[in-house]
C-alpha positions, 0 to 999 in steps of 0.5 A: 499500499503506498503511503499517504500524503500528510494532507491526506492524513489531516483531511482523514483526521479532520473528517474523523473528529467532525463526525465525532463532535457532531455524534456527541453533540447530537447525543447531548442535545437529544436527551430530554431533561428531567422533570423537576420534583418539588418534593425533597429528599431528606438524608437522615443523618445520626450524630454519635457523641463520643465520650472519652 
């Protein structure tokens, strides 16, 4: 297989980079945001007083 010229390598890199970025952008914007619930979740914390 003959070697590719450097310009062809850069064009190949740019083509893969643009498809990768477009795929990620499309996946980011197609996700619907979660609806916010008004109920707050209380986290129970138990304090332990150590008596030395």
